C-alpha positions in Angstrom: -29.7 -46.0 5.3 -27.3 -48.9 5.5 -28.0 -52.6 4.9 -26.4 -55.5 6.8 -26.8 -59.3 7.0 -28.9 -60.4 10.0 -26.8 -63.5 10.5 -24.4 -65.9 8.6 -26.6 -68.3 6.7 -25.7 -71.0 4.2 -25.9 -69.9 0.5 -28.9 -72.1 0.0 -30.9 -70.1 2.7 -30.1 -66.7 1.1 -33.5 -65.1 0.7 -35.4 -61.9 1.4 -35.6 -62.6 5.1 -31.8 -62.7 5.2 -31.6 -58.9 4.8 -32.4 -56.5 7.5 -32.4 -52.7 7.2 -30.4 -50.6 9.7 -32.5 -47.6 10.8 -31.7 -44.5 12.7 -28.4 -44.7 14.5 -28.0 -48.5 14.2 -25.3 -48.2 11.4 -23.1 -46.2 13.8 -23.4 -48.8 16.6 -22.7 -51.6 14.1 -19.6 -50.0 12.6 -18.5 -47.1 14.9 -15.1 -47.0 13.1 -16.7 -45.7 10.0 -17.9 -42.6 11.8 -15.4 -41.8 14.5 -12.0 -42.7 16.0 -12.4 -45.7 18.3 -9.1 -45.4 20.3 -10.9 -43.3 22.9 -14.1 -41.1 23.1 -12.3 -37.7 22.5 -13.6 -37.4 18.9 -17.3 -37.8 19.8 -16.8 -35.1 22.4 -15.0 -33.0 19.9 -18.1 -33.1 17.7 -20.0 -31.3 20.5 -17.2 -28.8 21.0 -17.1 -28.1 17.3 -20.8 -27.2 17.3 -20.1 -24.6 20.1 -17.1 -23.3 18.1 -19.3 -22.9 15.0 -21.6 -20.7 17.0 -18.5 -18.6 18.1 -17.3 -18.5 14.5 -20.6 -17.0 13.5 -20.2 -14.3 16.3 -23.0 -15.7 18.5 -20.9 -17.2 21.4 -18.3 -15.7 23.7 -17.8 -18.6 26.2 -17.2 -22.4 25.8 -16.8 -24.5 28.8 -15.9 -28.2 29.1 -16.2 -30.1 32.4 -14.9 -33.6 33.1 -17.4 -34.8 35.7 -16.5 -37.3 38.5 -19.1 -39.8 37.3 -17.2 -40.2 33.9 -19.4 -37.9 31.9 -18.3 -34.9 30.0 -20.3 -31.6 29.8 -19.9 -29.0 27.0 -21.7 -25.7 27.5 -21.8 -22.5 25.4 -23.7 -19.2 25.4 -24.7 -19.4 21.7 -28.2 -19.1 20.3 -29.3 -22.5 21.5 -30.4 -25.4 19.3 -33.9 -24.8 17.9 -36.5 -26.7 19.9 -39.7 -26.2 17.9 -41.2 -28.8 15.5 -39.3 -29.3 12.3 -41.5 -28.1 9.4 -40.9 -31.2 7.4 -40.4 -34.0 10.0 -43.0 -33.0 12.6 -40.5 -33.8 15.4 -38.6 -31.4 17.7 -35.6 -30.0 15.8 -33.2 -30.7 18.7 -34.2 -34.3 18.7 -33.6 -34.6 15.0 -30.1 -33.1 15.3 -29.2 -35.8 17.9 -30.9 -38.8 16.3 -30.7 -38.5 12.5 -27.7 -39.0 10.4 -27.1 -36.4 7.7 -29.2 -33.7 9.5 -28.1 -30.3 10.7 -27.8 -26.6 10.1 -24.6 -27.0 8.2 -26.4 -28.4 5.1 -28.1 -25.0 4.6 -25.4 -23.1 2.7 -27.7 -20.5 1.2 -27.6 -16.8 2.1 -29.9 -17.4 5.0 -28.0 -20.5 6.2 -27.2 -20.9 9.9 -23.6 -21.9 9.1 -22.0 -20.6 5.9 -18.7 -22.0 7.1 -18.5 -25.2 9.1 -16.7 -28.4 9.4 -18.2 -30.1 6.4 -21.2 -31.8 4.8 -20.9 -35.2 6.6 -23.8 -34.3 8.9 -23.2 -37.1 11.3 -21.5 -35.2 14.2 -23.5 -35.1 17.4 -25.8 -37.9 16.3 -22.7 -40.2 16.5 -22.0 -38.8 19.9 -25.5 -39.8 21.0 -25.3 -43.2 19.4 -22.1 -44.2 21.2 -23.1 -42.8 24.6 -24.8 -44.7 27.4 -26.7 -41.6 28.2 -26.8 -38.0 26.8 -28.6 -35.0 28.4 -29.3 -31.7 26.6 -30.4 -28.4 28.1 -31.2 -25.5 25.8 -31.8 -21.9 26.8 -33.6 -20.1 24.0 -35.7 -17.1 23.6 -39.1 -17.7 21.9 -42.5 -16.0 21.5 -43.4 -16.6 25.1 -40.0 -15.2 26.5 -36.9 -17.0 27.7 -37.3 -20.7 28.1 -35.4 -23.8 29.3 -35.8 -27.0 27.3 -34.5 -30.4 28.4 -34.2 -33.8 26.7 -32.4 -37.0 27.5 -31.3 -40.1 25.5 -30.0 -43.6 26.4 -28.1 -45.5 23.7 -29.3 -43.0 21.2 -33.0 -43.4 22.0 -35.2 -40.8 23.7 -35.9 -41.7 27.3 -37.0 -38.3 28.6 -39.0 -36.4 26.0 -38.6 -32.7 25.5 -39.9 -30.6 28.3 -40.0 -26.8 28.4 -40.4 -24.3 31.2 -39.8 -20.5 31.7 -36.2 -19.5 32.5 -35.4 -18.3 36.0 -35.4 -14.5 36.3 -31.8 -13.3 36.0 -30.7 -16.7 34.9 -29.1 -17.8 31.7 -31.0 -16.7 28.6 -29.4 -18.5 25.7 -27.0 -21.4 25.0 -26.7 -25.1 24.9 -25.4 -27.7 27.5 -24.7 -31.3 26.4 -23.6 -33.9 28.9 -22.5 -37.3 27.5 -21.6 -40.6 29.2 -19.5 -42.4 26.4 -20.2 -46.1 26.2 -16.8 -47.9 26.9 -17.7 -50.9 24.8 -17.2 -48.9 21.6 -13.7 -47.7 22.5 -10.3 -49.3 23.1 -9.9 -47.1 26.1 -12.7 -45.2 28.0 -10.3 -42.4 29.1 -10.0 -39.1 27.2 -6.3 -38.2 26.7 -5.9 -35.0 28.7 -3.0 -33.6 26.7 -5.0 -33.9 23.4 -8.1 -32.4 24.9 -6.1 -29.5 26.3 -4.4 -28.9 22.9 -7.8 -29.0 21.2 -9.4 -26.4 23.5 -6.4 -24.2 23.4 -6.5 -24.2 19.6 -10.1 -23.2 19.7 -9.2 -20.2 21.8 -6.4 -19.3 19.4 -8.7 -19.4 16.4 -11.5 -17.5 18.0 -10.1 -14.2 19.3 -12.2 -12.8 22.1 -13.7 -16.2 23.0 -12.9 -17.7 26.5 -12.4 -21.5 26.5 -12.5 -23.2 29.9 -11.6 -26.8 31.0 -12.8 -27.9 34.5 -11.8 -31.2 36.1 -14.4 -31.8 38.8 -12.5 -34.4 40.7 -9.5 -32.2 41.5 -11.1 -28.8 41.2 -8.5 -27.7 38.5 -9.7 -25.1 36.1 -7.7 -24.0 33.0 -8.7 -21.0 30.9 -7.5 -20.0 27.5 -8.0 -16.7 25.8 -5.7 -15.3 23.1 -6.2 -11.7 22.2 -3.1 -11.9 19.8 -4.6 -14.9 18.1 -2.3 -16.9 15.8 0.9 -14.8 16.5 0.7 -15.3 20.2 0.1 -19.0 19.8 3.0 -19.7 17.5 5.4 -17.6 19.5 4.5 -19.5 22.7 4.8 -22.9 20.8 8.2 -22.0 19.4 9.5 -21.0 22.8 8.3 -24.3 24.2 9.9 -26.3 21.4 13.3 -24.6 21.9 13.5 -23.8 18.2 15.8 -20.8 18.6 15.4 -17.4 17.2 13.3 -16.8 14.1 15.3 -15.9 11.0 13.0 -13.1 10.0 10.1 -11.4 11.9 7.0 -13.5 12.0 5.2 -13.3 8.6 1.4 -13.1 9.3 -1.7 -12.1 7.4 -5.3 -12.8 6.7 -7.3 -12.4 3.5 -10.8 -13.4 2.6 -12.7 -13.2 -0.6 -15.2 -10.4 -1.1 -18.6 -10.8 -2.9 -17.9 -11.3 -6.6 -14.3 -12.2 -6.1 -13.0 -14.3 -9.0 -13.0 -18.0 -8.4 -13.9 -18.0 -4.7 -17.1 -17.8 -2.7 -17.6 -14.8 -0.4 -15.8 -15.3 2.9 -13.4 -18.0 1.8 -9.8 -17.4 2.6 -7.2 -17.9 5.2 -5.3 -16.4 8.2 -1.7 -17.5 8.8 1.4 -16.8 10.7 4.8 -18.3 9.5 8.3 -18.4 11.0 11.6 -19.8 9.7 14.2 -21.1 12.3 17.6 -22.5 11.6 17.5 -25.2 14.3 15.3 -27.1 16.7 11.9 -28.6 16.0 9.2 -27.1 13.8 5.7 -26.3 14.9 3.0 -26.9 12.3 -0.8 -26.7 12.9 -3.6 -26.3 10.4 -7.3 -25.9 10.7 -10.3 -25.7 8.3 -13.4 -23.9 9.6 -11.9 -24.4 13.2 -11.6 -28.2 12.6 -8.0 -29.4 13.4 -6.4 -31.2 10.4 -3.4 -33.0 12.0 -2.7 -34.8 8.7 -2.6 -31.6 6.7 -4.1 -31.5 3.3 -4.6 -29.2 0.4 -4.7 -26.0 2.4 -1.2 -26.8 3.7 -0.2 -27.5 0.1 -1.5 -24.1 -0.9 0.6 -22.5 1.9 3.7 -24.3 0.7 3.0 -23.3 -2.9 2.5 -19.6 -2.0 5.7 -19.5 0.2 7.8 -21.3 -2.4 6.5 -19.0 -5.2 7.3 -15.8 -3.2 10.8 -16.9 -2.0 11.8 -18.3 -5.5 10.7 -15.1 -7.1 12.8 -13.1 -4.6 15.9 -15.3 -5.1 15.6 -15.0 -8.9 15.0 -11.3 -8.9 18.2 -10.7 -6.8 20.2 -13.4 -8.7 21.1 -15.2 -5.5 20.9 -18.8 -6.7 24.3 -20.5 -7.2 25.0 -22.3 -10.5 23.8 -25.9 -10.6 21.3 -25.5 -7.7 17.6 -25.8 -8.3 15.1 -24.8 -5.6 12.3 -27.2 -4.7 9.2 -26.4 -2.6 10.6 -28.7 0.2 13.7 -26.6 0.4 11.6 -23.5 1.4 9.3 -25.6 3.6 11.9 -27.7 5.5 12.5 -25.1 8.3 9.0 -23.5 8.4 6.8 -23.4 11.4 3.2 -22.2 10.9 -0.3 -21.9 12.1 -2.8 -21.8 9.3 -6.6 -21.3 9.6 -8.5 -21.6 6.4 -12.2 -20.9 5.7 -13.5 -23.1 2.9 -17.1 -23.4 1.8 -18.2 -27.1 1.8 -14.8 -28.6 2.7 -14.1 -32.2 1.6 -12.2 -34.3 4.1 -10.5 -37.6 3.8 -12.5 -39.9 6.1 -15.2 -39.0 8.6 -12.7 -38.0 11.3 -11.8 -35.0 9.1 -8.0 -35.2 9.8 -7.0 -34.2 6.2 -8.5 -31.7 3.9 -9.0 -32.9 0.3 -10.7 -29.9 -1.3 -8.8 -29.2 -4.5 -9.8 -25.5 -4.6 -8.0 -24.9 -1.3 -4.6 -25.1 -2.9 -5.3 -22.2 -5.2 -7.2 -20.4 -2.5 -4.4 -20.3 0.1 -1.6 -19.9 -2.5 -3.3 -17.0 -4.1 -3.8 -15.1 -0.8 -0.4 -15.9 0.8 2.1 -15.4 -2.1 1.7 -11.7 -3.0 2.0 -10.3 0.6 5.2 -12.3 1.3 6.7 -11.4 -2.0 6.0 -7.7 -1.3 7.3 -7.9 2.2 10.6 -9.6 1.1 11.2 -6.9 -1.5 10.6 -4.2 1.1 13.0 -5.8 3.6 15.8 -7.0 1.3 18.2 -7.8 4.1 15.8 -10.2 5.8 15.0 -11.6 2.4 18.6 -12.4 1.8 18.9 -14.1 5.2 15.9 -16.3 4.3 17.4 -17.0 0.8 20.6 -18.2 2.4 18.8 -20.7 4.6 16.7 -22.0 1.7 19.8 -22.4 -0.6 21.6 -24.3 2.2 18.7 -26.7 2.3 18.8 -27.2 -1.5 22.6 -27.8 -1.4 22.3 -30.3 1.5 19.6 -32.2 -0.5 21.8 -32.3 -3.6 24.8 -33.7 -1.6 22.7 -36.5 -0.1 21.5 -37.5 -3.5 25.1 -37.7 -4.9 26.0 -40.1 -2.1 23.1 -42.3 -3.0 24.0 -42.3 -6.7 27.6 -43.4 -6.0 26.3 -46.5 -4.2 24.1 -47.4 -7.1 26.4 -46.8 -10.0 27.2 -50.4 -10.7 25.0 -53.2 -12.1 22.3 -51.0 -13.8 19.5 -53.1 -15.4 18.2 -52.6 -18.9 15.0 -50.8 -18.3 11.8 -51.7 -20.3 11.4 -49.7 -23.6 7.8 -48.8 -22.6 9.0 -47.0 -19.5 9.2 -43.2 -19.6 11.5 -42.6 -16.7 12.0 -39.5 -14.5 15.1 -37.3 -14.2 15.5 -37.4 -10.4 17.5 -40.0 -8.4 15.8 -39.1 -5.2 13.9 -42.3 -4.3 11.9 -40.6 -1.5 10.3 -38.3 -4.2 10.2 -40.5 -7.3 6.9 -42.1 -8.3 6.1 -44.8 -10.9 2.6 -44.7 -12.4 1.4 -48.1 -13.7 -1.2 -46.8 -16.2 -4.1 -48.8 -17.7 -3.9 -48.6 -21.5 -1.6 -46.8 -24.0 -4.0 -43.8 -24.6 -4.1 -43.0 -20.9 -0.3 -43.6 -20.8 0.1 -41.0 -23.5 -1.8 -38.4 -21.5 0.1 -39.3 -18.4 3.4 -38.9 -20.1 2.5 -35.4 -21.4 0.8 -34.3 -18.1 3.4 -35.6 -15.6 6.2 -33.8 -13.8 9.1 -35.4 -15.7 11.5 -34.6 -12.9 10.1 -37.1 -10.4 7.2 -39.0 -12.1 7.8 -42.1 -14.4 5.1 -43.7 -16.5 4.8 -47.4 -17.4 1.7 -48.1 -19.6 0.2 -51.6 -19.2 -1.5 -53.4 -22.1 -4.6 -55.4 -21.2 -5.2 -57.0 -17.8 -2.2 -58.3 -15.8 -2.0 -62.1 -15.1 -3.7 -63.3 -11.9 -0.4 -64.2 -10.2 -1.9 -65.6 -7.0 -1.1 -69.2 -7.9 1.9 -68.5 -10.2 5.3 -69.9 -9.1 7.9 -67.2 -8.7 10.2 -68.7 -11.3 7.4 -68.5 -13.9 6.5 -64.9 -13.2 8.8 -63.4 -15.8 7.2 -65.4 -18.6 4.5 -62.6 -18.5 5.9 -59.5 -20.2 3.9 -57.0 -18.2 5.0 -58.5 -14.8 8.6 -58.6 -16.1 8.5 -54.9 -17.1 7.0 -53.9 -13.7 9.7 -55.8 -11.7 12.6 -54.4 -13.8 11.2 -50.9 -13.7 10.8 -51.0 -9.9 14.3 -52.5 -9.4 13.1 -55.2 -6.9 13.1 -58.9 -7.4 10.1 -61.1 -6.5 10.2 -62.5 -3.0 8.1 -64.2 -0.3 6.6 -62.9 2.9 9.4 -64.5 5.1 12.3 -63.4 2.8 14.6 -60.5 3.5 14.8 -58.9 0.1 17.4 -56.4 -1.1 15.5 -53.2 -1.6 18.6 -51.1 -2.3 17.8 -51.2 -6.0 14.3 -49.8 -5.5 14.0 -46.9 -7.9 10.7 -45.3 -6.7 9.3 -44.4 -3.3 5.7 -44.7 -4.6 4.3 -47.3 -7.0 1.0 -45.8 -8.1 -1.8 -47.9 -9.7 -3.7 -45.6 -12.2 -6.7 -47.2 -13.8 -10.2 -46.2 -14.9 -12.9 -45.4 -12.2 -15.0 -48.3 -13.5 -15.4 -52.0 -12.9 -12.6 -53.0 -15.3 -10.3 -50.4 -13.7 -11.1 -51.9 -10.2 -10.4 -55.4 -11.6 -6.9 -54.2 -12.8 -6.3 -52.7 -9.4 -7.1 -56.1 -7.7 -4.8 -58.0 -10.1 -1.9 -55.6 -9.5 -2.5 -55.6 -5.7 -2.5 -59.4 -5.8 0.9 -59.3 -7.6 2.4 -57.0 -5.1 0.9 -58.8 -2.1 2.0 -62.3 -3.2 5.3 -61.6 -4.9 6.5 -58.2 -3.5 5.2 -58.1 0.1 8.0 -55.9 1.4 6.7 -53.1 -0.8 3.3 -53.7 0.7 4.7 -53.6 4.2 6.8 -50.4 3.6 3.9 -48.4 2.3 5.3 -48.1 -1.3 2.1 -49.2 -3.0 -0.6 -46.6 -3.7 -3.9 -46.3 -5.7 -4.5 -43.1 -7.7 -8.2 -42.0 -7.7 -9.2 -40.2 -10.9 -12.5 -38.2 -10.7 -15.8 -39.6 -11.9 -17.4 -36.2 -12.8 -16.5 -33.0 -14.5 -18.6 -29.9 -13.9 -18.4 -27.1 -16.6 -19.4 -23.7 -15.2 -20.0 -20.9 -17.8 -18.3 -17.6 -17.7 -20.1 -14.9 -15.6 -19.0 -11.3 -15.1 -15.3 -11.2 -14.5 -15.1 -14.9 -13.8 -13.8 -17.1 -16.6 -15.2 -20.6 -17.6 -14.5 -23.1 -14.8 -13.9 -26.8 -14.9 -14.5 -28.5 -11.6 -13.9 -32.2 -10.7 -15.7 -34.5 -8.3 -14.5 -37.9 -7.1 -18.0 -39.2 -6.3 -21.6 -38.2 -5.9 -21.0 -36.6 -2.5 -18.4 -34.2 -3.9 -20.6 -33.5 -6.9 -23.4 -32.4 -4.4 -20.9 -30.2 -2.5 -19.7 -28.5 -5.8 -23.3 -27.8 -6.8 -24.0 -26.4 -3.3 -21.0 -24.1 -3.6 -22.1 -22.8 -7.1 -25.6 -22.0 -5.7 -23.9 -20.1 -2.9 -22.0 -18.1 -5.5 -25.3 -17.1 -7.0 -25.6 -19.4 -10.0 -29.0 -20.8 -11.0 -29.4 -24.5 -11.0 -29.1 -25.8 -14.5 -26.6 -23.2 -15.7 -23.7 -25.6 -15.3 -23.3 -29.0 -17.1 -22.1 -32.3 -15.6 -20.3 -35.0 -17.6 -19.2 -38.4 -16.3 -15.8 -39.7 -17.4 -16.0 -43.1 -19.0 -12.2 -43.7 -18.6 -8.8 -42.1 -18.3 -8.5 -42.0 -22.1 -11.2 -39.2 -22.1 -8.9 -36.9 -20.1 -6.3 -34.7 -21.7 -2.9 -34.3 -20.2 -3.8 -31.1 -18.2 -6.9 -32.7 -16.7 -5.0 -35.8 -15.7 -2.3 -33.8 -14.0 -4.6 -31.5 -12.1 -7.0 -34.2 -10.9 -4.9 -37.4 -10.4 -1.1 -36.8 -10.6 -0.4 -33.4 -9.0 0.8 -34.1 -5.5 -1.0 -31.0 -4.2 -4.5 -31.8 -5.6 -4.7 -35.5 -6.3 -6.3 -38.3 -4.2 -3.6 -40.9 -3.7 -4.5 -43.8 -1.3 -1.7 -45.7 0.4 -2.4 -49.4 0.6 -1.9 -51.2 3.9 -3.2 -54.3 5.8 -5.6 -52.1 7.8 -7.3 -54.0 10.5 -6.0 -57.4 9.3 -2.7 -59.1 9.9 -0.6 -60.8 7.3 -2.3 -64.2 7.7 -5.8 -62.8 7.6 -4.9 -60.8 4.5 -3.4 -63.8 2.8 -6.6 -65.9 3.6 -8.8 -63.1 2.2 -6.6 -62.8 -1.0 -6.8 -66.6 -1.4 -10.6 -66.6 -1.2 -10.9 -63.8 -3.7 -8.2 -64.9 -6.2 -7.8 -68.6 -5.8 -9.0 -70.7 -8.7 -10.7 -73.3 -6.5 -12.4 -70.9 -4.3 -15.6 -70.1 -6.3 -18.0 -71.4 -3.6 -16.3 -69.4 -0.8 -16.3 -66.3 -3.0 -20.0 -66.7 -3.7 -20.8 -67.0 0.0 -18.6 -64.0 0.9 -20.3 -61.8 -1.8 -23.8 -62.8 -0.6 -22.8 -61.9 3.0 -21.0 -58.6 2.2 -22.4 -57.5 -1.1 -24.6 -55.0 0.7 -21.6 -53.1 1.9 -20.8 -51.6 -1.5 -22.7 -49.2 -3.7 -23.3 -50.7 -7.2 -22.2 -48.6 -10.1 -25.0 -49.4 -12.5 
């Protein structure tokens, strides 16, 4: 349930009647951007396609058809089991109606041994209910076998509300016996464009066919009569081969490396069925092809499963190079050297995946790094040592990449050899000169700074501890900034002088590609974040614009899981309550009784040791680092908002804004 202001009222009229509660699908209609992409309606149709794909993933569906109708509607039909239509035991309403009208409802929440979907696209639970909310009309037909025989069940909605209640009738003899058909008319007022991009839809449907061997996926365009059909019996291999041929990437350096591995019952550290299928190719020239999926959901922004693949490939190739003494003196291999010329298709299965944002474009589940890395490294290592000639060809390519990277760094160093500033004594610098990799962590407090120094990767991560709260610099003149020691040290460490929004500052002295604010996950930590963001926005806006400023997100909870059988003690981390719930669901799926694990809440960074801080907050493969940008606001709007929040004479405006928007945050009490 969300809460929103009914209207803008003066502060004096702020009372109980000023608040209204958004029920049902109203939150989606009020703020569609929180639930889906609003450039076009493709994502709300994808939610329906994903449901059909989940049926196929469970082995219950062999055909998925999508039709673009002449009246602007889109139909998705499958031959799966059909959405249940009987009365829900707890709600007393038809189950199919609940699925399309209630947020956070669906078969994917039931992860137990009898769950309908052990592996699906996540726990958000807002999929097709969002499709319904943002459609002018939505019609559902379900074919499903029940006690009385085969039945046809129909239901229709307009703007998310039932307009034609559920009706049921016997199925025609010889007709369809099971499946679901959903036809939606997306409401153009919620989208920048009412048109679905054809190339994206085709790519989405083709990927479903690739990831579901034996399933036929069809796209029909009613207006032209065109029909496209995809079915890949070779799965990932056939898909990547076709994509490489289309991208003119040249011959692969070694035969395609492919495999699939999934955890068995009782497997150490992973739930039964978790794992990955992959196909990997290295080419010397041309473009690279990279596609990844989690439980059939495309992840165009990558995430932790791709990090796991990179980790596994790097570990195998590095081990081969070292075993055969192939590395020239003075050259150090990095993961990006192995990954630079890699093309791949990766399909991971993860129980209760955690995504960044509702649109599920990036996987954030920390366990996925270890999961994919553990399953991909050993087979590649074995294959390379069984095919040494191919291994040496691959090693040659990887070493060339490393040497090229080192040469480019030397060029940069020569440019910057003069005029070196005296760096602050508190700064623990990194070894690398590669600005694109280097990171500076501005850490709240000396104790957390100590853990960060011990836990960091000293090659590319620098630490600058901050004592106390930084000055509110919104109304501080530029020439008075350096009177504050903390701001002076930050500026000198970064290598950039303060400047204004209309200046053209010299950024050639910038020493770090990422400036990361690392503070406690409490109110004081948030205050420090705001003060530092104010400093960067007001006096270093070029760094804001270039995407150099980031916020690190340490976890709020730690879950201690006792040893059981062959499995050692586990420490799991959750960013928020939603992730904590997902972790507990997963532990139950692994057979643990509720109450056998303990949950502790971090009061601050100082409570974390170096290893915990690295694993949860600083390791690029497993951390949650949020880049800061203007978002939906332009520079002038952002400046006005900062002024209202940070200006000394803006108390009345702040109060009015808090009264209007205070309902949009969850209080940490």
